[in-house]
N, C-alpha and C positions, 0 to 999 in steps of 0.2 A: 285374325292374324292377317297382316297385310302384306303383299310382297310389292317389290318393284314393278312386277308387270301387270298389276291390277288394273291401273288406269291407263294401259296402253291400245292404241288401235291395233286392228289385226295386222296391218302391215307393219308397225312399229314393232309388235310381239313377233311377227316371224324374223325380222330383222335382228332383234335380240337374241332368238333361238338360235339363228345362224352363226352370229357372231360368237356366242358362247361357245357352240361346237367346234367352231373354227380355232377359238384360242386353246380348247383342250386336245385338237388333234395336233397343233402347233407343239405343246408342251409334250405331248407322247413322241413327237418327232426329235424333239431335242435331248429327249432322255435316251432314245435310242442312239442318238450321234454321241452322247458323252459314254454310254456304254462301249460302243465299238472305239473310241477313241482310248478309252482305259484299257480295254484287251489290246490293242496295239501298242499302247507305252510298255505294256508289261512283257510282252514278246519282243519288243525291241530292247529291254533293258536286258532281258535274259540273253539276246543274241549279243550284246555290248559284252556281258558278263564272260562268255565263254571266250 
């Protein structure tokens, strides 16, 4: 089984790992923002309803 990372130098491998980690962190941050926005939207809708 060959991975994309098998033929990378150490520096390139470290950069690859760091980039994938940053993508994962950014993805989690976006999910948190969407969750927060959906909660705010729901509260606003209930406030308007009253």
